[in-house]
N, C-alpha and C positions, 0 to 999 in steps of 0.2 A: 504493500500500500504506500502511496505517496503521502508525505507529510509536508505541510505548508507552514512556513513561518512568515508572519507579517510584522510582528513586534520586534523592534530593533533593526529593521531592514527586511527586505523581501527575499526569501530563499526557499528552496525545497530540497528534500532528501528522501532516501528510501528508508524502509523500516530499520535496516541495519546501519543507518547513519551515513550512507554514501551520498555525497552532495550531487544534486542534479543541476544541469545547466539551464537556467531560465532566462538567459539573455541579459539585456541591460536596458536602461532608460525606459521607454514607453512599454516595452514588453513586461518589465517588472511592475510598472504601474497598472497594466491590464490585469496581471495576476492578483495584485493587491485589491483591485476593484471587485473581481470575482470572488476572492477569498472572504470578503466581508459578509457574504451570504452563501456559503457552500451548499450545493445541492439545489439551489433555487435559480431559475432562469433570470438573467438580467438583460433587458432589451438593448439592442444595438445602440439605439438613440441615447439611452441612459449611460451605456459604457462610454460612448463618445464624449458625453458631457463630463463624466467622472475623470476620464483620462486626459482630455484636452481642454476642459474648461470652456471659456467663451471664444476661444480662437483656434478651432480645429483647422487642419490643412484642407485644401480644396479637394484632394483625393482621399479624404478621411476613411471612406468605406473600404476601399481597397487596402489602405494602410492598416486598418484594424484587422482585416482578414489575414494580412501577412504576419501580424503579431500573434494572432491566434494559432496560425500554422507553426510559428516559432515555439510557442508554448507546448503544442502537441508533440513537437520533436523532442523537447527536453523532458516533458513529464510522461509521455506516452500518449498514443492516439486516443485512448478512452478517457483521458483526464479532462478534456474539454468537450462537452456535448453541445449539440445545437437543438434548439426548440423553436422552430419558426424563425422569427426575426429577433431571436435572443440567444445568448450563450450561457452555459452553465458549467461551474466547476464541479465535476462529478467525483467528489471524495466525501467520506463521512464527516459530519461537523467536527467530531473530536480529532480529526486529522489536521485541523487548522488551529493554531495557537490562540488566535483572537476569539474563536468560537468557544474554546475550552475556558478561556478567561471569563467570558460573559456567562457561560453555564454555571461556573462555580459561584459567581456573584449572585445569580438568581437563586441558587441553593443556599445562600448564606455562608458559604465557605470563603470568608475573606482571605484567610491565610493561603488557601489553595489558589485563589485567583491571583494574588500577588506573586506567588511562586511561578505562575505562568508568564508573568510580565517580564520581559527581558529588555525592554527599551521602548522608545517612542515608535508608534505605528508608522510604517512606510519610511523609516529613516533613510535618507539618502536618495529617495525617489521623488521625482517631480511629477505631481499629478494635481493640478489646480482644483479640479472638481471634487477631489477627495478631502479637501482641507476641513470641511464641516464635519465629515465622518471622523477624521482624525481628532478634531477638537472634542467631539463627543466622547470618543474613547478615552482621551486624556482626562476628561471630567469624571468618567466612570472610575478610572484608575485613582485619581486624586481623592475621590470619595471613599474608595476602598482604603487608600493609605491613611486618610484621616480616621476612619473607623478602627483600623488596626492600631494606629498610634494612640488613639483615645484609650484603648484597652491597655497599651503599654505604659501610658502615663499613669494610669491607675495602679498598675502592678509595680512598676519600677521607673519613677520619673527621671532618675539619674541617667538611665540607659537610653531614654527617649530624647534627651536634649540634643545630642549630636545630629541625629537624623532630622529632627525638626529644624535645627539651625540651617542645615544644608537645603532642606526643602523650601523654607521661607525665602532663602536667597534665590532659588530658582523660580519660585512662584510667589512673587511679593504681593499679589493682589488677593491671595486666598486667606480671607480673614479667619477661616476655621483653623488653618495651620498656625497662624500667629496666636490664636487663642490657646491652642494646645501648647505652643512653646512657652507662652506666659505662664500657663498653669504648671508646666513641668519645672520651670525655673523657680517659681514661687514655692512649690512644694519641696524643692531641694534647698531652700533657704536663700536663694539668690534673688531677692526681691528687687534689688537695684537693677539687675540684668533683666528682670521681667518688665520693669518700667522702661528700660532702654529698648526692649523689643517692641513695646507699644509705640514708643516714639518713632522707631524705624518704620513700623507698619503704617502709622499715620502719615509719615513723610511720603511714602510711596503713593498712598491713596490720594492725598491732597495734591501733591505736585504733578502726578501723572494722570489722575482720573478726575481731579477736582471735587472729590467727595470726602466727607469725614468718616471715620470708622463707625461701624454699626453698633447697635446696643450691646451685643455680646462683648466686644472688645472694650467698650467704654465701661461696662459694668465690671469687667475683670480689672481694669486699671484702678477703678475706685476701690475694689476689694483689696488689691495689693497695697494701695496707699493707706487703707485703714489698718492693715496688718503691720505697716512699717513703723519702726521705732523712731522717736525723734533724734536719737543719736546716730542713726545709720549714716554712713559717709556718702555725701553726694559725689557724683562724677566730677572730674576735674581736680583742681588743687586748692580750692578755697579753704581758708583756715576753718578748723572744726568749731572753734569758739571765738567769739569776739566779745570784748567788754561792752556793756550796755550802751546803746546809742540813745542819746537823750535829746529831745526837742526836734526830731526830724521826721515825725510821722507824715506830715504833709509832703515833704520832699520825697519820701519813699513812694507815696502814691503817684506823685508826678513822674518819677523815673519809671515806674512800672508801666504807666500809660504811654510814655514816650517810646519805650522799647517795643511796644506793640506795633507802632506805626513807623518807626525810623530805624534804618540800618545802623546808624551811628548816633550815639547820644554822648555829649561831652559835658561834664561837670566843670564849670569854670569858677575861679575865685582865687584869692591870694593863698599863699602857703600858710598852713595852720588853720584854715577855715573848717577843716574836717572832711575834705573831699574823699580821701582814701577810705576812712571809716564808713562814710555814707555809701560810697560805691560798693564796698564789700558787703555791707548789710543788705543793700538793694539787690546785689547779685545773688546772695543766698536766698532771698525771698523769691526772686524770679525763677531761679533754678529749681527750687522746691515746688513752686506752684505749677510750672510748665514742664517739669521733668527734663530740663536741659542740662547737659554737662556745662560746667563753668570753669574758666581758667583765669588766673590772676597773674599778670606779668608786671613786674616792678622794673621801671626804667631808671630809677634814681642812680644806679651804679653804671649806667650806660653813658659813655663820655662823648660820643659823636653821633650825629644823625645816621650815618651809614651803618652803625652798629645795631640799630633798632631791630632789623629782621633777625639778626643772630641772637639777640636777647630773647625775642619771642620764640624762635625755634628751640633755643636751649630749654626754656620753661616747658614747652609742649613736648619735648623729647623728639624733635624732628631733626634728622641729620641731612646736611646738604652734601650730595655726592653727584658725580657725573657732571654733565653740562648744565643742569638746571640750577637756577639761582635760588638763594635762600627764600626770598619772598614767594617765588613760584612753588617751592616745596611746601611752604606753609599753606598756601591756598589749596594745593592739591590734597594735603592731609586733612584740612578742615572739611573740604568737599561741600556737599549740599545738605548735610544733616543739620538740624537745629542745634545751636550751641551759643554760649555767651562768652565773649572774650573781654576781660577787664584789663585795660592798659593804663597803668598808673604813672604819674609824674612825667608828662610828656613835654613840659614847657622848655626844658633845656636841650631837647632834641626834636623840636617841633616839626621840622621839615621831614625828617626820617619817619617820625611817628605818623604824620599825615599821609605819606606815601604808602606805608604799610597798611594803615587802616583803610585807605581808599582801595587798595588791591583786594583786601579781604571783603569789603563791602560789594565790590563789583564781581568778584569771582566766587563768592559763597553766599548765595541768595537767602539762605536760612540762618546765617550766623548774624548775631547782633553784637556790636562793639560798644562797650561803655568805657569812655576815656575820662581821665582827669587831667587838667592842665590849668595853667594860669591865664591862658588865652585859647580861643577856639582853634580847631585844626583846619578849618576851611575845607573840609571834605564834602563831596557831593552828598546831599540828603542829610547832612548833619543837623541834629537838633541840639541847641545849646541850652543848658540849664544853669543859671547863676545860683551858686550856693550862698545863701545869705548868712548873716550873723544870727546867733542865738538870741531869742527874746529874753528879757530879764529873768523870768521865772525859770526857763530852761537853763540859762547860764548859772543861776544860783544852784539849781539842782545838780548840775555837772560839778560845780565846785565842791558841794557837800559830799557827793559820791567819791570823788577823787581824794578829797582830804581825809575821809574816813579810811580809804584804802592805804593812805600814807601813814596815818596815825590812828590806832584803834581807840585812843582816849579822846579823840576829837568829838565835840558836842555841837551838833548843828544848831540846836536851839539857842546856844549862848552867843552865836555870831551872825544871826540872820541879817541884822541891819547892815553891819560892816560888809558882809559878803555881797549883799544886794548892791551896795554902792560900789564896791570893788569891781563887780562884773560889769556895771555900767561904764566905769572908767576904762575897762579893758575892751569896750566896744562889743561885748558878747563874742569875742574871738575864742574859739574852743582851745587852741593851743596855748594862748596866753592864760586862760583860766586854769588849764591843767598845770601849767608851770607854776602858777601861783599856789594852787592847792598842794602841790608837791612840797612846798616850803613850810607847811603848817607845823611841822615838828620843831622848827627853830624860830618861826615868826608867827605871831598872832595875826589874824586878818586885819586888825586895826593897824598894825605896824606895816603890813603890806600895802594897805590903802595909803598911808602917808608917803611911802616911797614911790608908789606909782604916780601920785600927784606931781611930785617934783620931776620925775622923769618925763612925763608927758609935756610938762611945761618946757623942758629943754628940747624936746624933739618935735613939738607941734609946729615949728616954723618951717619944716621941710616943704619945698615947693615942687619937688619932682616926684614922679611915681604916683600911682593911684592911692587914694586915701586909705583903702584897706591894706595896701602894701606898707604904707607908713605905720599903720597900726600893728601889723605883724612885726615889722622891724622894731617898733617901740617895745612890743611885748618881749621880744628876744633880748633887746638891748637892756631892758629893765631887769630881766632875769640874770643876764650876764653881769650887770652891775652889782648884783647881790653876791656874786662870788668873791672869794678872796683873791688877791693878786696871783697867788700860786695856782689857784684853780683856773683863773682866766688864762694864764700862760699855758697851762697844760691843755686846756680846751683848744687853744689856737694850734698847738703842735699836733694834737690828735686829728686835726682837720686834714692832714696830709694823707690819711688812710681813706681809700675809696670804697672800702667794703669792710667786712668784719675783721677783727684783729685780736689775737690772744694776749694775755697779760704780759708775756715775755716781750712782745713787740713794743709795748709802752716804754719799757726801760731802754730797749735798743734804739728806738727812734725819737721818742719824746723826752728821754732822760728820766731821772728818778722822780716818782710821783709824790712820795712822802704823804701818803694818805689822800692826796687830792683826787685820785681816780675814784675812790670809794665815795667821796663827797659828791662828785659829778654824777655818779650813778644814782645816789640817793635823791639828788635834786632834779632828776629826769633830764639832765643835760646830755648824759651818755646812757645808751640802752645796753643792758646786760642780757646776754643770750646764753643758752646751754652750751657747754663746751669745756671751760667757760670761754666766751668770746664777748667782745664789745663792739658797739657800732654807734656812730653819730647819725641821728636823723638828718636828712639832707638839708632842710632849711637851716638847722643849727650848724651843720658842717660848713655850708657856704658862708654863713655869718662869721663863723670863727676864722675861716680861711681869709676873709677880707681883712681881718685884724692881724694876720700872721706876718711877722717880720722874718727875715732870713729864710724865705721860701726855698731858695735853691739849696741851702744847707740841709734843711729838713727833707727836701726831695731826694738828695743824695743819700741821707741816712735811710730813708724809706726804701730806696732802690737797693741799698746794700742789705737791708733786712730781707727783702724779697729774694735777693740773690742767695742768701743763706738758706732760705726756705726751699727754693727750687733745687739747690744742691742736695738737701736732705730728701726731698721728694724724689729727685732723680735716682738716688741710691735705693729707695723703696721700689721704684718702677722697674729697676733692673734685677730685682730678686723676688723672693717669695712674698714680700710685703707689697706687691703691685696693687692689690685691691685697695689697701689703705692709702697708697700713694695717689691713686686716681681720685679718691675722695678728698684728700687734702689739697690736691691741685685744683679741684673744682671750687673749694672754699677760697683758695688764694687768688683765683683768676682775676677778679676785679682789681685787686691791688697789683697783680703782676702786669695787667694791661696798662695801668697808670705808670708803673715803673719803666716799662719798655718804651712807652710814649715819651717819658722824660729823657731817657738815655738817648733815644734817636733824635729827639729835638735838640738836645745838647750836643749832638755829634759825638757822643762817647760810645764808639762802636765796641770797644772791649767790654764795657759794662752791659750793653745790650746783648752781646754774645754770651756773657756769663749768665745773664738772666734766663735766656731761652734755651741754650745748648743742653742743659740736663734734662729737659722735657721735650726735646725736638721729636723724639720717636712717637709722641702722642699724635702727631699728624698722620702717620701711617697706621698706628694701632687703634686709634679712636676717632680718626677723621676730624681732628681739631683744625679746621681750615685757617683760623686766625694765625697759627704758627707759620703757615705759608705766607701770609701777609707780612709777618715780622721778618721772615727770611729775606724777602725782597727789599724791605727797608734796610736791613743790615747790609745786604749786597750793595745797595746804593751808597753806603758810607765806607765800606771796607776797601782797603787797598792791599792788604797783606794777601798774597796768593793762596796760602793755606786756608785762611779765613774765608776767602771768597769761594774756594773750592768746596768747603764744608757746607756753606749755605746755598750754593748753587745746586748741590745734591738735594737739599730739601725743597728748593723751588721746583726741581724736576719732579719730586714726589707729589707736590701740590698740583702741578699741571697734568701729570699722568692720572692722578685720582679724579680730576675734573674732566678728563678727556679733552684737554686743551693744549696740545703740543705747540700750537702757534703762539700761545702766551709765553711759553718758555723761550721760544726763538726770539721774541722781542726783547729779552733781557740782555743787558751788556754782558758779554761772555768772553772768557779766555780759557783755553784748554791746555795750560801748561802743567797741570797737576793730574795725577791718576783719577782723583775724585771727580774733577771737572769732566774728563773724558767719559768716565763711567756715567755721570749724570746725563750727558748728551745721548749715550747709547740707551739709557733707561727710558728717557722720555720719547725717543724715536722708535722704540720697540725693536732695536737691532739686537736680536738674541745672541748671535755669534760674537759680536763685539762686546756685548755685556759680559758674557762668560770669559772672554779673553782678558778683559780689563778687571774682572772681579778680584783676582789675587793681589794686583797692585793697589786697588782701592782699599782692600782690607788692610794691607800692610801700611798704607798711608794713614789710615785711621788709628791703627795701633801705635804708630810713631807719634801721633798727636795726643796720645794718652786717652784714646776712646775705645777701649776693648769691647764695651757693651754695644756701641754703635757698629763696630766692625762685625761682631757676631750677628747682630740684627741684619746687617746687609747680606750676610751669607744666607740667612733664613729667608729674607725677603725676595731673593732672586731664585728661589727653588722652583717656582712655576716655570720660569724660562728654562732652567736646567732640565726639568721633566720633559718639556717640549722638544729638547734636543736629544732626549734618550740617555742622559747622563745619570742613570738611576743610582749608581753606587755613590757618587758624590752627594746626591740629594739625601740618600738614606743615612750616610755618615753624619751629615750636618743635622738632619732632623733627629737622629738618635741622641745627639749631644744635647739638644734643647729639650728633648723628651725627658732626659735624666735630670737636668739642672736648670732649665730655663724658668723665667717667671711664668705665671699661669697662662697669659695670652699666647706667648711664644710656645709653651708646651702644647697648648691647644692647636696652634698652627702646625707645629711639628707633627703631631699625631694625624692631623688631616692630610698633611703632605705625605706621610708614610702610607696612609690609606690610598691616596691616588697613585702613588708609586707602585704599590702592590697591585692595584687595579690594572694599571697599564702593563704590568709584567705578567698578567694572567694568574694572579694569586688571590682569588676572591675571598677565601677564608681569612687570610691575613688582613686583607683590606677591611672586612667587616669588623675584625677584632680591633684594628686601629681606630676606625670610625667610632665604634662603641666607646672606646676609652676616651676619645676626644670629647664625646658628648658628656662625659662625667667630670670634665675639668671645669671648675667654677672660674669664670673670667669676669673682670670688672664690667659694670654697666656701661653700655655704649661701645663696647669693643666690636671692631669690624670682624665678622666671623661668618663662616658657612655653616654655623651650628644648626640652622633650620633645615638645611639640606641633609645633614647627618641624621636629624630626627626623622625626616621623611624616608630616608633610606632604611633606617632601622625599623620603622613602622611597616614599610612594604615587605621587608624580609620576614617579619613576624606574621604576615598575612593580613595586616590591617590596611588594606589597600585604599579604602575610602579615606581613612585618616591620613595616609601618606599623600594622597592627591590634595587633600585640604591644606596640609602643611605646606606643600610645595607651591600651591596656588597662592596662599597667603604671603609666602616669602616673595614670590614674583610681584605681588601687589606692593610690597614694601620697596622693592628695587625700583619699580616704575614711579612710585610716589616720590622717592628721594632722588631720582635721576641716576641711580647707581647701576646703569645698564651695562657697565663693563663686567659685571658679575654674571652675565648671561651664559658664559661658557661653562662654568661649573654647574649651573642649574641644568644646562643642556645635557651634561653627562648623565645626571640622575634621571632626567626625563627619558632619554633614549633607552637607558637600562630598563626602566619600568615598562615602556611601550614594547620593547623587544620581548620582555618576559610575558606580556599579555598578548603577544602575537599581533599587535597593532602595527603592521609593517609600514603603512604609509606615514603615520605620525612619526614613527622612529626615523624613517628615511629622510624626511624633510629636515629634522633637526640634526641628523647625522651629516647631511650635506652642509649645513651651516657650520658645524664644528670643523669639518675638513677644510673649509675655506677661511676660517677665522684667523688662526695663527699656529705657531708650532705646538703650543700646548693643546689646542683644540684638535690638531691633526693627529697627534699621538693618542689623544683620548679616543678619537674616532677609530683609529686602528685597533685599539684595545677592545672596542665593542664589536668584535668580529661577528657575533651572532646577530647583530642588528643589520637589517637590510639597507643598502644604499639605493641610490636612484638618481636619475637626471632631474633633480629638483632645482627650482630657481633659488639662488642664494638670497639670504635674508640678512638684514642688519641686526645689531644687538637688540634694539627696541622692537623690531618686527618679530624676532624670534621669541622674545618675552611675551608679546601679545598673543602670538600663535599658541605657545605652550599654555598660557592662562586659559585660552578658549577651549583647548582640548581637555584640560583638567577640570573644567566646570562639570562635564558629564562624568558621573561616577563609574568606576570600573565594573565589569560585568559581575564580579564576585569579590568577596573579601570585605 
């Protein structure tokens, strides 16, 4: 008996599994049309409609007869019968998979029906008139899937989450699937993810269909919200708790309404008016009410407008790689999903903040931006809200709350009148009120009132700046005047720090504090943070810096302190303490940025070199693009050939990582040193020259006292060596790092050993190395093919759906960040998976890409001997990533 398959493509076979030739194109479409009703005659006119749609050829009757004859030849003469002006597929209904699927559904055997389903009906067949039938079958299948998953959610919600996540991605308009996903997530304690699923479902329905979710989804959302605890963490990075916001209820309502209608809302007002606290409180309310993720980006430590995108990307955890700019990577990562981005302290980098906010507003239609600044951004569609002063009652309440926090013995009833008058004199400015309240341990409110009167008399004659700016300056000046001379001097010297600083840095940069630091913390002039670390609020830092004498002397001390810190961090990065080193470098970065800027501006190339050299490898290991900027600034100053050669090498790394060899060519170059020649070969991709020059470059670095960078270079060039078939050299180098390298290089070494074993035909060794690599903990943000290793391991264990999902998600990350240069290693795993599944065309297309890409890709292609090749058109890195992602959307046949 002939058996017909329509699901997953049209095919036929005998009872013993021997495939039958049913032709291609329209012949398969004809078989699919007949198979939808086996044993029943289908009129010729109906067949023509099903196979050709609205545009049949002029000779359609004869053409259809030819296709019928072709089917009879492949299936046997008796398989296609004729009944008048109709044709009939003469096989029992159970010989056709789609008929078995429908029978089992009628019988209530949902599991059996789903077992019959092997893929989309008529996959790969063009038959315009059958689209309605295919859509109907898909609806029947999805109904069965929902029924099956509903039972699985009841029995084991954990196990149902993965399948539901995949199905909602493929069928985003099926509210039943979203409801089941929300239910499963909620029952597994993932209420935040359940709410995120609702937001994603709503986004698809509203943006693409113009409708709101139905009652079932809305009721589920309400149920999840009712179950949620007030302490559950919101998506994003907003602080979990804020001190009470006093006197701003009307402002909060105004901001909420503005965010409903405007892409950009800017809170403007002088420093100290309370813009940041108001923005954070408003963001928490909006995020909770609307279910949006919310991110808070602090720009106070950002020193230049061009650094704004990098500050935003760093907070959101977005890496810039490949040719895509940082702003483009941010827009791509935020996408079209609803979210709230709070950008704080824009005034000193106004142009950069405005450009970034404008790009987000234009490229992310569902994202809202809430900015704070001392003046408007002038972005399209911006709504400006002026943050006013506190009214007398709110000002007094703020003073009492802060005073009680500073001194538990404070009695609000004993000082009502003085506090009311004091808050009036301070113009209701929140920062001024808080600074005053912080002094109640040493000054009664009456004493503070007397001092502020004299102070405002002295400063009230200022004729420049906005009145509120004069009030802020007066408040800070007044609080500053209450300090002792030693405290004032220390505050001035501390203004040289652009970010957090530890206690030891105070003595190293600002000199002995003699208790003054503790006094400044107590009086809220310096903020204490866990660690312990200290920080100056930006308005206070700027005020203190304006009074600082000997700025250059303090800047030199600060840079020397940073130099010592980077030296200690560099030692950690080169050994087992790498994870701690990465954390400490992240904390130091704002201060390091300021120190490097000072050294370069001062023309002190040796100082700049000493600051950055210990952490230069972070460019390659963690993708810290700013090191590439510094390398080129140092190159512009350096005249020493060895120094130039060292930084030319890192400039080459920067432009190679970004896929911009032309940028490297534009630099002023000289190639008198081995490192310089190595850099040129590296950025141009000349593998033969690179390997020839490697020993000299390594010796050059060791002569300069850089053994770690020398060893890193040997590890970094391993991909090129693999492409040239120099496996023994690669294995020796990788084995050394595997035994004694810092975590990231151990991880790289194990992956390298895995690929080396793969290329040499030792799959068992390769799997062992890759599994070991996956077990190495590396610092956050490390550039790694770890996701590829995870996908490989999952596939090897038979978890094919999970392997597809991991690899597809990793491709998404590469495309979003522009890191398309990693397409080659993704392609290796893809070809291996496709070959194992006997998906020859998909494997062959990517194999052709690998063969044409470079030496590494070519040797990888040769190692995949079981994968079929073919005369396929060559693809670029981006094209092959898009192609693989499309293939991986469809789940594998089994596993």
